[in-house]
C-alpha positions in Angstrom: 108.8 125.1 72.2 112.4 124.3 73.0 114.7 122.8 70.4 116.8 119.8 71.5 120.1 121.7 71.2 121.4 125.3 71.4 120.2 127.5 68.5 123.0 128.6 66.3 121.2 130.7 63.7 118.0 132.8 63.8 116.2 134.7 61.0 112.6 135.8 60.3 110.3 136.7 57.5 106.9 138.3 57.9 105.2 134.9 58.8 107.8 132.5 60.2 110.9 132.4 62.4 113.7 130.2 61.2 116.0 128.7 63.8 118.8 126.1 63.2 120.7 123.8 65.5 123.6 121.6 64.2 122.6 120.6 60.7 118.8 120.9 61.0 116.6 124.0 60.2 113.2 124.6 61.8 110.4 127.0 61.1 108.3 128.3 64.0 104.8 129.8 63.6 103.2 132.1 66.1 106.6 132.2 68.0 105.6 128.9 69.5 105.3 125.7 67.6 107.6 124.1 65.0 105.6 123.8 61.7 108.4 122.9 59.3 111.7 121.0 59.6 114.3 121.1 56.8 116.8 118.2 56.9 119.5 117.7 54.3 122.7 119.4 55.4 125.6 117.2 56.4 127.4 119.9 58.5 126.4 122.7 61.0 124.4 125.5 59.4 125.9 128.9 60.0 123.9 131.2 57.7 120.1 131.5 57.1 118.4 133.9 54.8 114.6 134.0 54.2 113.9 134.7 50.5 110.2 135.1 49.5 108.6 131.6 49.4 112.0 130.1 49.9 114.7 130.0 52.6 118.4 129.8 51.9 120.8 128.0 54.4 124.6 127.6 54.2 126.6 125.1 56.2 130.2 125.2 57.3 131.1 122.6 54.5 130.2 125.4 52.0 127.0 123.8 50.8 124.2 126.3 50.0 120.6 124.8 49.9 117.5 126.7 48.8 114.4 125.2 50.4 110.7 125.6 49.5 109.2 126.8 52.7 105.8 125.1 52.4 106.7 121.7 50.9 110.1 121.4 52.9 111.7 120.2 49.6 115.1 121.2 48.3 114.7 123.6 45.4 118.4 123.9 44.6 121.8 122.9 46.1 125.0 124.6 45.2 128.5 123.4 46.4 131.3 125.9 46.6 134.9 125.1 46.7 136.3 126.0 50.1 139.7 127.0 48.8 138.4 129.6 46.3 135.1 130.8 47.7 134.1 130.0 51.3 130.7 131.6 51.9 130.8 133.9 55.0 127.8 136.3 54.3 124.5 136.2 52.5 122.3 139.1 51.4 119.2 139.6 49.1 119.7 143.0 47.6 116.4 145.1 47.4 114.6 145.0 44.1 116.9 142.4 42.7 114.5 139.7 41.7 115.5 136.0 42.4 119.1 137.2 43.2 121.4 136.8 46.2 124.8 138.3 46.9 127.3 136.1 48.6 130.5 137.3 50.5 133.5 135.0 51.0 136.4 134.5 53.3 138.7 135.1 50.3 137.3 138.6 49.9 135.4 138.2 46.6 131.7 138.6 46.2 129.3 136.8 43.8 125.8 137.7 42.6 123.7 134.6 41.8 120.3 134.1 40.2 118.7 131.4 42.4 115.9 130.6 40.0 118.1 129.8 37.0 121.1 128.7 39.1 123.5 131.1 37.3 126.5 133.1 38.5 125.7 136.6 37.2 128.7 138.5 38.3 131.9 138.1 40.4 133.2 141.1 42.4 136.9 141.1 42.8 136.6 142.4 46.4 139.3 143.7 48.7 141.4 140.6 49.4 140.1 140.6 53.0 137.4 138.2 54.3 133.8 139.6 54.3 132.2 139.3 57.7 128.8 141.0 57.1 126.7 142.4 54.3 123.9 145.0 54.8 121.5 146.6 52.4 121.6 150.4 52.4 118.4 152.6 52.2 119.5 153.4 48.6 118.8 150.9 45.8 121.9 149.1 44.4 124.0 150.1 47.4 125.4 147.6 49.9 127.6 148.0 53.0 130.3 145.3 53.2 132.0 144.7 56.6 135.5 143.3 56.4 137.7 141.3 58.9 140.2 144.2 59.0 137.6 146.7 60.4 137.0 148.4 57.1 133.4 149.2 56.0 133.0 149.6 52.2 129.8 151.2 50.9 129.6 149.8 47.4 127.3 150.2 44.4 126.8 146.7 43.0 125.1 147.8 39.8 128.2 149.6 38.5 130.8 147.8 40.8 131.9 151.1 42.3 133.0 151.9 45.8 131.1 155.0 47.1 132.9 155.4 50.5 135.2 153.6 52.8 135.4 153.8 56.6 137.8 152.1 59.1 137.2 151.0 62.7 140.2 150.2 65.0 138.4 147.6 67.1 138.8 144.5 64.9 136.4 142.9 62.5 133.0 144.3 61.7 130.4 142.1 63.4 127.2 143.9 62.4 126.0 146.9 60.4 122.7 148.8 60.4 121.4 151.9 58.6 119.1 154.5 60.2 116.2 155.0 57.8 113.4 157.3 56.9 113.8 159.9 59.7 116.2 162.3 57.9 119.5 161.2 59.5 121.9 159.4 57.1 123.6 157.4 59.8 125.3 154.0 59.7 126.1 152.0 62.9 128.7 149.3 63.0 129.4 146.8 65.8 132.8 145.4 67.0 134.0 142.3 68.8 134.8 144.2 72.0 131.3 145.7 72.5 131.8 149.2 71.1 129.5 150.8 68.5 130.6 153.4 66.0 128.1 155.8 64.3 129.2 157.2 60.9 127.7 160.2 59.2 127.2 159.2 55.5 126.7 162.7 54.2 129.9 164.1 55.6 131.6 160.7 55.4 133.1 160.9 58.9 132.8 159.4 62.3 129.9 161.0 64.2 130.3 159.4 67.6 131.2 156.3 69.5 129.2 154.3 72.0 131.8 152.4 74.0 131.0 149.3 76.1 127.5 149.1 74.8 127.9 145.4 75.6 130.6 143.6 77.5 131.1 141.1 74.7 131.0 141.2 70.9 128.0 142.9 69.3 126.2 139.9 67.8 123.4 141.8 66.0 122.1 145.3 65.6 119.1 146.8 63.9 117.6 150.3 63.6 113.8 150.4 64.0 112.5 151.6 60.6 111.4 155.3 60.8 112.4 155.8 64.4 115.6 156.9 66.2 115.9 153.5 68.0 118.7 151.0 67.7 118.3 147.4 69.1 121.5 145.6 69.9 122.4 142.2 71.5 125.5 140.4 72.5 126.9 137.2 74.0 126.8 138.9 77.5 123.1 137.8 77.6 121.7 141.3 77.1 119.4 143.0 74.6 119.3 146.8 74.7 117.2 149.4 73.0 119.1 152.7 72.4 117.4 156.0 71.7 119.1 158.9 69.8 117.6 162.0 71.2 120.6 163.7 72.8 123.2 166.2 71.6 126.1 165.0 69.5 124.0 162.1 68.0 125.0 159.6 70.7 122.5 157.1 72.1 121.3 156.3 75.6 119.7 153.1 76.9 116.0 153.3 76.7 115.1 149.7 77.7 117.1 146.6 78.3 116.7 142.9 79.2 119.8 141.7 81.0 120.7 138.3 82.4 123.9 136.9 83.8 126.7 136.7 81.3 128.3 133.9 83.3 126.4 131.1 85.2 124.7 132.1 88.4 126.2 130.5 91.5 123.8 131.4 94.3 120.0 132.2 94.2 117.7 133.1 97.1 114.1 134.4 97.2 113.9 137.9 98.5 111.0 139.0 100.7 107.9 137.0 101.6 105.7 137.5 98.6 107.6 135.0 96.4 108.0 137.4 93.5 111.7 138.3 93.5 114.7 136.0 93.2 118.2 137.5 94.0 120.9 135.8 91.9 124.7 136.2 92.2 126.6 135.2 89.1 130.2 134.2 88.2 130.3 137.4 86.1 130.5 139.4 89.5 127.0 140.9 89.3 124.1 140.6 91.6 120.7 140.7 89.9 117.0 140.5 91.0 114.7 138.5 88.7 110.9 138.8 88.9 108.7 135.7 88.7 105.8 137.9 87.7 107.1 139.9 84.6 110.5 140.6 83.1 109.9 144.4 83.3 110.4 144.1 87.1 113.9 142.6 86.7 116.7 144.8 88.0 120.5 144.6 88.1 122.2 145.7 91.3 125.5 146.0 89.4 129.0 144.6 89.8 130.9 144.5 93.0 133.7 147.1 93.1 136.4 148.2 95.5 136.1 151.8 94.4 133.0 152.7 92.4 134.3 156.1 91.1 137.5 154.7 89.8 135.7 151.7 88.2 133.3 154.0 86.3 136.2 156.0 84.9 138.1 153.0 83.7 135.1 151.2 82.1 134.4 147.5 82.1 137.4 146.2 80.2 140.2 148.0 82.1 138.6 147.8 85.5 141.2 146.6 88.1 138.8 147.5 90.9 136.2 144.8 90.2 135.5 142.4 93.1 135.6 138.7 92.5 132.2 136.9 92.1 129.8 136.5 95.1 129.8 133.0 96.6 127.3 133.4 99.5 124.8 136.2 100.3 122.0 136.8 102.8 119.1 139.3 102.4 116.3 140.6 104.7 113.4 142.9 103.9 112.8 144.3 107.4 114.7 147.6 107.0 115.5 147.6 103.3 114.0 151.1 102.8 116.2 152.5 105.5 119.6 151.0 104.9 121.4 148.2 103.0 119.5 144.9 103.2 121.9 142.4 101.5 125.4 141.3 102.6 127.6 139.2 100.4 130.9 137.2 100.6 133.2 137.3 97.6 135.4 134.4 96.3 138.7 134.3 98.1 138.2 137.8 99.5 138.1 138.8 103.2 135.9 141.9 102.8 132.1 141.4 102.7 130.1 143.9 100.8 126.6 145.3 101.5 124.0 146.0 98.8 121.0 148.2 98.7 117.9 146.5 97.2 115.8 149.7 97.1 118.4 151.7 95.2 119.5 148.7 93.2 123.2 149.4 93.8 126.2 148.4 95.9 125.9 149.6 99.5 128.0 152.0 101.6 129.9 149.5 103.8 132.8 147.1 103.5 132.7 144.7 106.4 136.0 143.3 107.5 137.8 142.8 110.9 139.7 145.9 112.0 143.1 144.1 112.2 143.0 143.7 108.4 142.0 147.3 107.6 145.6 148.2 106.6 146.6 145.1 104.7 144.5 142.4 103.0 145.7 138.9 103.6 145.6 136.5 100.7 144.8 133.3 102.4 142.0 134.5 104.7 138.5 135.0 103.2 134.9 135.2 104.3 133.0 131.9 104.0 129.6 132.3 105.5 127.1 135.1 106.2 123.7 135.7 107.7 121.4 138.7 108.5 119.2 138.8 111.5 115.5 138.8 110.9 115.2 142.4 112.1 117.7 143.5 109.4 120.0 145.3 111.9 123.0 142.9 112.2 125.1 140.9 109.8 127.1 137.9 111.2 130.1 136.9 109.1 132.3 133.8 109.4 135.9 133.6 108.1 138.1 130.8 106.9 140.2 131.1 110.0 137.2 130.2 112.3 136.5 133.8 113.3 132.8 134.9 113.6 132.1 138.6 113.8 128.9 140.7 114.1 128.5 144.1 112.3 125.8 146.7 112.4 124.1 146.9 109.0 123.2 150.6 109.3 126.6 152.0 110.3 128.9 149.1 109.3 130.5 149.2 112.8 132.0 146.0 114.3 129.8 144.9 117.2 131.7 141.9 118.6 133.2 138.5 118.1 132.2 135.0 119.2 134.8 133.1 121.2 137.9 134.6 122.7 140.1 134.6 119.5 137.9 132.6 117.2 134.8 130.5 117.3 136.1 127.4 115.6 139.5 125.7 115.1 138.7 125.1 111.4 137.0 127.3 108.8 133.5 128.4 109.3 131.3 126.2 107.0 128.0 127.8 107.8 126.2 130.0 110.3 122.6 130.9 111.1 120.8 133.3 113.4 117.4 132.2 114.8 114.2 134.1 114.3 114.3 136.0 117.7 118.0 137.0 117.8 118.6 134.7 120.7 121.0 132.2 119.2 123.8 132.1 116.7 124.6 128.6 115.3 128.0 128.1 113.7 129.4 125.0 112.0 133.2 124.5 111.7 135.1 122.3 109.3 136.6 120.4 112.4 133.1 118.8 112.8 131.6 120.9 115.7 128.3 122.8 115.8 128.2 125.6 118.4 125.3 127.5 119.8 126.1 131.1 121.0 124.1 133.7 122.8 123.5 136.4 120.3 123.8 139.4 122.7 126.5 138.5 125.2 128.5 136.2 122.8 128.7 133.3 125.3 129.0 129.7 124.2 125.8 127.9 125.2 126.3 124.4 123.8 128.7 122.5 121.5 128.1 119.2 119.9 130.3 117.0 117.7 129.1 115.8 114.3 129.7 112.5 112.7 131.8 114.1 109.9 132.8 117.5 108.6 129.8 119.7 107.6 129.8 121.3 104.2 127.0 123.8 104.9 124.0 124.5 107.1 120.6 125.9 106.6 118.1 127.0 109.3 114.3 127.1 108.9 113.6 130.0 111.3 109.9 129.3 111.9 110.2 125.7 112.9 113.7 125.8 114.5 115.0 122.9 112.3 118.6 123.1 111.2 119.6 121.2 108.0 123.3 120.1 108.0 125.0 118.8 104.8 128.1 116.7 105.3 131.2 116.0 103.3 130.2 112.3 103.2 127.1 113.3 101.1 124.6 112.7 104.0 122.2 115.2 105.5 121.2 115.5 109.2 118.4 117.6 110.7 118.9 119.1 114.2 116.2 120.5 116.4 117.6 123.7 117.9 115.2 123.6 120.9 116.3 120.1 122.1 119.8 120.3 120.3 119.4 116.7 119.2 119.7 115.2 115.7 116.1 114.2 114.8 116.5 112.9 111.2 119.4 111.6 109.1 119.1 111.1 105.3 121.6 109.4 103.0 121.1 108.8 99.3 123.2 111.3 97.4 126.3 110.2 95.6 128.0 113.5 95.1 128.7 116.8 96.9 125.6 118.5 98.2 125.4 121.8 96.5 122.4 123.4 98.1 119.4 122.8 100.4 116.1 124.6 100.8 113.1 124.1 103.1 109.5 124.3 102.0 107.7 127.3 103.7 105.9 125.1 106.2 109.2 123.3 107.1 107.8 119.9 106.2 110.1 119.2 103.2 113.8 119.6 102.7 114.9 119.8 99.0 118.5 119.0 98.2 120.6 119.2 95.1 123.8 117.4 94.5 126.6 116.9 92.0 125.1 113.5 91.1 122.6 115.5 89.1 119.6 114.6 91.3 117.2 116.9 93.1 115.6 115.1 96.0 112.6 116.0 98.3 112.7 114.6 101.8 109.5 114.5 104.0 110.7 115.5 107.5 107.7 114.2 109.6 107.9 110.7 108.0 111.6 110.8 107.4 111.1 109.5 103.8 112.3 110.4 100.4 109.1 111.4 98.5 110.4 112.8 95.2 113.6 112.4 93.2 114.4 113.4 89.6 117.5 113.7 87.5 118.5 116.7 85.5 121.1 116.9 82.6 123.5 119.2 84.5 123.8 119.3 88.3 121.8 122.0 90.2 124.3 124.5 91.7 121.7 126.4 93.8 118.1 125.9 94.9 115.5 128.1 96.6 111.9 127.5 97.3 109.3 130.3 97.2 108.0 131.5 100.5 104.5 131.0 99.1 105.3 127.4 98.2 104.4 127.6 94.5 107.8 127.4 92.8 111.2 125.8 93.3 113.9 127.8 91.5 117.2 126.2 90.4 120.4 127.1 88.6 122.6 124.6 86.9 126.3 124.0 86.0 127.3 126.0 82.9 123.8 127.4 82.4 122.9 131.1 82.4 119.2 130.7 83.3 117.2 130.3 86.4 114.6 127.5 86.1 111.3 127.5 87.9 109.6 124.2 88.8 105.9 124.2 89.8 104.8 122.6 93.0 102.3 120.0 91.7 100.7 119.5 95.1 99.1 122.9 94.7 97.3 122.0 91.5 96.3 118.4 91.9 96.0 115.6 94.5 99.4 113.9 94.8 99.9 110.9 97.1 103.2 111.6 98.9 104.2 108.0 99.3 107.8 107.0 100.3 109.8 106.1 97.2 111.1 102.4 97.2 114.8 101.8 98.0 115.5 100.7 94.4 113.8 103.7 92.8 115.4 104.8 89.6 114.8 108.5 88.9 114.0 109.5 85.4 115.7 112.4 83.6 113.5 115.4 83.4 114.1 118.1 80.8 114.7 121.6 82.3 111.6 123.9 82.3 111.2 126.1 79.2 108.6 128.7 78.3 106.2 126.0 77.0 104.4 123.3 79.0 106.5 120.2 78.7 104.6 116.9 79.4 106.3 115.5 82.4 107.7 112.0 82.3 106.2 110.6 85.5 102.8 112.2 85.4 101.1 109.1 84.1 102.5 107.0 86.9 101.0 109.1 89.6 97.4 109.1 88.2 96.6 105.7 89.6 97.5 106.7 93.1 95.5 109.9 92.8 92.4 107.9 91.8 92.9 105.5 94.7 93.0 108.4 97.1 89.9 110.0 95.8 87.8 106.8 95.8 88.7 105.8 99.3 85.6 105.7 101.6 86.0 105.3 105.3 84.0 102.2 106.6 81.2 102.6 109.1 83.2 100.8 111.7 87.0 100.1 111.5 86.9 97.0 113.8 84.3 95.3 116.0 86.3 95.5 119.2 86.5 99.3 118.8 83.9 101.7 120.1 82.8 104.0 117.3 81.0 107.3 117.5 78.5 108.6 115.0 79.3 111.2 112.5 76.3 113.4 113.4 76.9 117.0 114.6 76.8 117.7 118.3 73.6 119.8 118.0 71.6 116.6 117.1 72.2 114.8 120.4 73.9 117.1 123.0 70.8 119.2 123.7 68.3 116.4 124.0 68.1 116.6 127.8 67.8 120.4 128.0 65.1 120.9 125.3 62.6 122.3 127.8 65.1 125.0 128.8 65.8 125.9 125.2 62.1 126.0 124.3 61.4 128.3 127.3 64.3 130.6 126.3 63.2 130.8 122.7 59.5 131.4 123.5 58.3 134.6 121.7 57.4 137.5 123.9 54.2 138.3 121.9 52.3 136.3 119.3 53.2 137.2 115.7 50.8 139.7 114.0 49.4 138.7 110.6 49.6 141.6 108.1 46.1 142.7 106.9 47.2 143.7 103.4 47.3 141.2 100.5 50.6 139.4 100.0 52.9 140.6 97.2 52.9 137.1 95.6 49.3 135.8 95.5 49.4 132.1 96.4 48.3 129.6 93.8 46.8 126.1 94.1 49.2 123.5 92.8 48.0 121.7 89.7 48.3 121.8 85.9 46.0 124.8 85.6 47.2 127.7 87.8 44.4 128.9 90.1 44.6 131.4 92.9 43.9 130.4 96.5 40.5 131.6 97.8 41.2 134.1 100.7 40.4 132.6 104.1 37.8 134.2 106.2 39.2 135.4 109.5 37.9 133.5 112.5 38.5 135.1 115.9 36.8 132.2 117.8 39.4 129.4 117.9 38.1 125.9 118.8 39.4 124.6 122.2 38.7 120.9 121.2 42.0 119.1 120.3 41.7 116.9 117.2 42.6 113.4 118.4 42.7 112.1 114.8 46.3 113.4 114.5 47.5 111.7 117.7 45.8 108.5 116.8 48.1 108.1 113.7 51.1 105.9 114.3 54.5 107.4 113.2 57.0 105.7 111.0 59.4 105.2 113.9 56.6 103.6 115.9 55.7 101.2 113.1 59.4 100.2 112.6 59.8 99.5 116.3 56.7 97.3 116.3 58.0 95.3 113.3 61.4 95.0 115.0 59.9 93.1 117.9 59.3 90.1 115.6 62.3 90.5 113.1 64.8 91.7 115.7 66.2 94.1 113.0 66.8 97.6 114.4 68.7 99.3 111.6 65.6 101.0 110.0 64.3 102.7 113.2 67.8 103.8 114.2 68.5 105.4 110.8 65.1 107.1 111.0 66.0 108.5 114.5 69.4 109.7 113.2 67.7 111.8 110.5 65.4 113.7 112.9 66.1 116.9 114.8 66.2 117.2 118.6 62.6 118.3 119.1 61.2 115.6 116.7 63.2 113.0 118.6 61.6 114.1 121.8 58.1 113.9 120.3 58.8 110.4 119.0 60.0 109.2 122.4 57.0 110.8 124.2 54.7 108.9 121.9 56.1 105.5 123.0 54.4 105.7 126.4 50.8 104.3 126.8 49.4 107.8 127.7 50.9 109.2 124.5 49.3 106.5 122.3 52.1 103.9 122.6 52.4 100.6 124.5 54.8 98.8 126.8 55.9 96.4 124.0 57.1 99.3 121.8 59.0 100.7 124.9 60.6 97.3 125.3 61.5 97.3 121.5 63.2 100.7 122.0 65.3 99.4 124.9 66.4 96.4 122.8 67.4 98.9 120.0 69.7 100.7 122.5 71.1 97.3 123.6 71.8 96.4 120.0 73.8 99.7 119.6 75.8 98.9 122.7 76.4 95.4 121.5 77.7 96.4 118.1 79.7 99.3 119.8 78.8 102.0 117.3 76.9 105.3 117.5 78.0 105.2 121.2 77.2 108.8 122.0 73.8 108.6 120.4 72.9 105.5 122.4 73.8 107.5 125.6 71.7 110.5 124.6 68.6 108.6 123.4 68.6 106.4 126.6 69.1 109.4 128.9 66.1 111.2 127.3 64.0 108.0 127.4 64.7 107.5 131.1 63.9 111.2 131.8 60.5 111.0 130.1 59.3 107.5 131.2 61.0 106.7 134.6 57.6 106.1 136.4 56.3 103.7 133.8 59.6 101.7 133.7 59.5 101.1 137.5 55.9 99.8 137.3 56.3 97.4 134.4 58.4 94.2 135.5 59.5 93.1 132.0 60.7 96.7 131.2 62.5 96.8 134.5 64.3 93.5 133.7 65.4 94.9 130.3 66.7 98.1 131.9 68.8 96.2 134.5 70.3 94.1 131.7 71.1 97.2 129.8 72.7 98.9 132.8 75.2 96.1 133.2 76.0 96.2 129.5 76.5 100.0 129.6 78.8 99.7 132.6 81.0 97.1 130.8 81.3 99.2 127.6 82.1 102.4 129.5 84.9 100.7 131.5 86.5 99.5 128.2 86.1 102.9 126.6 87.5 104.7 129.7 90.6 102.6 129.7 91.2 103.5 126.0 90.6 107.2 126.7 93.1 107.2 129.6 95.7 105.4 127.6 95.4 107.9 124.7 95.5 110.9 127.0 98.5 109.5 128.8 100.5 109.0 125.5 99.4 112.5 124.3 100.6 114.2 127.5 103.9 112.4 127.4 104.5 113.4 123.7 103.7 117.0 124.5 105.8 117.4 127.7 108.7 115.0 127.6 111.9 115.9 125.7 112.1 113.1 123.2 
C-alpha cells in the first residue's frame, strides 16, 4: 500500500519491512499492508536499523529512539549533542548482544548497550565524517567508510585498524562483503556511480566497474554464498551483477531500469495493448510492458555517433542527443527496418529507432541543405509514420514538411514549393490509406495535401493557433488542441469542424482517442483529465490529479489509459471501468466540481466517486421497457418472426417436411426400460404389437373444447380479450392453425365464436399494439373461413367494419414509415 509521501528510509528484518517518510516510521507485513506505525520523532528520520524485537531510528535532530516492534512503544530515547556527536551511521555488530555501533559526522565512533542505556566505549576515529558502517564476515571486524573516500577495516574488540584503502571518487556511499564462496572481496560504491572491488587477502584493488549507475550508488549487497552483487541508485535502476569472468569483474545479469528523469511522451506500440513506448527527459527511449516487468526493454540513449559515445562513457559523452519531444511508431515493417522516428528538443535531425533490436536505428533524417552545417534556430517539431511503415513525414519549425523513406533514409519530397506553412508546423498526420497528409501551422491554418504528388487539396483557417493535432485513423476524426485551451474535432471526409469543446483552464498537454473513436481524452496543465463523448458532444468524465498529466495514451484494446505526470518518473495505468461494470455515461453538469484522485499504485485504492455512480447503475439495471410507449403509436409485438410470418404458408412447409417413408420401430428392447410414474417404481408392461390399425376416428377428442375456444366464448359477454390473445401468442404456428380451424361450425365451433375472434382482432387494431400479429392471424382466418364469412350476415358486417379500421391504421403507419425512411436516407446521403 502506498504511503502518503516519498519513502526516505528502508530496512528489513526476517518478518517485516520498515519504511519511513518525514518523521513517521511504518512496518509492512507481507510486503503489502501497514501493520505498525511508530510516531514520536520531531524531525525527519534518516537512519533505520532493525534490532531483534526492536527497531532503532535516528532523526536529523540527532535523537535516537529504540521502539518495541509489537507494542509500538518507545523502549529508549537517547539525545546526542549535534556539535560533538552527530549520528551518521548505525550498525549492530554480529554476536554483540544488545549492542550497537554508531558513527558520527565528527569521525568518532561509539559502542552503546541499548538494554542498559550505557556508553561502553568511544573510538577516537580518523577526524573524518563516517558515511557508512558494514559488518565483515569475520567477528569483531567492521568496515568504516569515510567522507574522504577511505575505507578502514577495523577490529572493534581491540580498537585496531587491520587495513586501509582509498578510493578517488569521493565519499564512500555503500560497502558490501562477498561471503562464503571462497573469494575475500569487498565492494565499495561511490557518488558518481563507479564500484571498486578490493582483494582483502592481498590488500589491493582487484578491479573497477565504472558507470555501474549513472548516479550515486545508493545501496549494494552481495547475495550470501553466491557470486552475485545487487546494486541500486537514484537513476531509477536496480541491477544484479554476476562475477564469473576473468579478472574478477562483474557483468550485468539482470536489471530493472526506469527513466532517471520524468518521461515526456508515451504512446502504445502495436495493436495488442501490451507495450508502451516512453521517451524521457534523460534522453532515453524505453519500452514498458503492461503484462510483466521482465518484458521491459530500453532502446538506449540518442547519440550523434554511437562508437565515440561508447568510448567516452556516460559522464563525458559530448555526443549525446537532447531528449526526445515527439515520436511516432508503427509495427507494419518493424522486423525489416526501423519502426520508430523521433524529434529531439531544439534539434533539426530526426532519429530512427529499431524496436526489434532495441537500439537506435541507422538513419539521421534531415533536409539536404543542412547536411554540412546544423542551424541553431531550426528544429523538428512534428512527426508521423505511415500505417504501412514505409515513410516518415517530418515538420520543422520553419514550416517545411518533408517525406523520407524509412528503409533507406532517402528524402522523398517536400510539401509546398518552399514550405508548407508560414509559421512553425504544430502537428501533422497521415491518414490510414496514405491518401492525405494533414498539417497544422502556428499561423492558424490546417492544410490537406495529396500524399503522393504533394499537391495542396484544401486549406482552412482555424479560430486560433493550434498547439497540436491527433488523428484517429479508423474513423477519420482529427482532434485539434488550440492555444486558447479549447479543442475542436474535424471530420477529414467533409473537412468541417463537427465538435468544439471548451472547459480546460490551462495548456492542453496531450490528447488520445479511445480505440472505437467515441471518446477523446485530454490532459491539461490545470491538472484535470477529461473524457469527452464525441457522438453526444458532452463531457462524461473529469478528475483532478496532484500533478498535471504531461502525456496520455489509451490502449488499442481499450482496457487502460496510461499517463505520465510533471516531475514524476512513473507511468500510471488507469483501468477503464466500463469494461468491468455498468456505468451510465451521463453528461456532467456545467457546475461539476471534479474530485482529486490519488495516482494509481500497486494496490487497489478505493476510488472517491465509486459510491456516487452506484445509484445510476441500479437505475439502469431495473429499467423495464413498457408494453406500449404511447397510445397514438403503433406497437409491434416482441415475438420472433417464425411465430407469425409462416402462418399463411404452413401447408407448403408441411408438404416439404413430410417424411419419405414411415419411421421404423426397432424390435429390440430399449436401453433404458421405461417405468410407470409413481412412488413405487414399476416397469411398463410391453405393448403387444397390433398390425391392424382401426380406421374409425375417435370423435371424443374433437368434441373437447380448447382453452382458446372457452376464452373466446367468455369474452363475448365480458368483452375482455387479453386472455385469448396471450394464449394465442404462446402457441406455435401449427397449433395456431389448428385453433383457428376449430372455430368454424364444421370443426366443432360456432358463428358466435368466429364473431368473438373478429372482435379480438378489432380490439388489437383499436389499441394499436401487436400490429403484425393482428395482420397474420386475420390473414390466416380469412384464408380458412372465407366461404362461411360470406354466408353469415352478422360476420360479414363485422368484417366490413374491421376492413375500414385496418385501412385507417395502415395509412397512419405508412405515413410514419415514409417519414422515417426519408429522414434516414437524408442522413446517409447528404453532407451535413
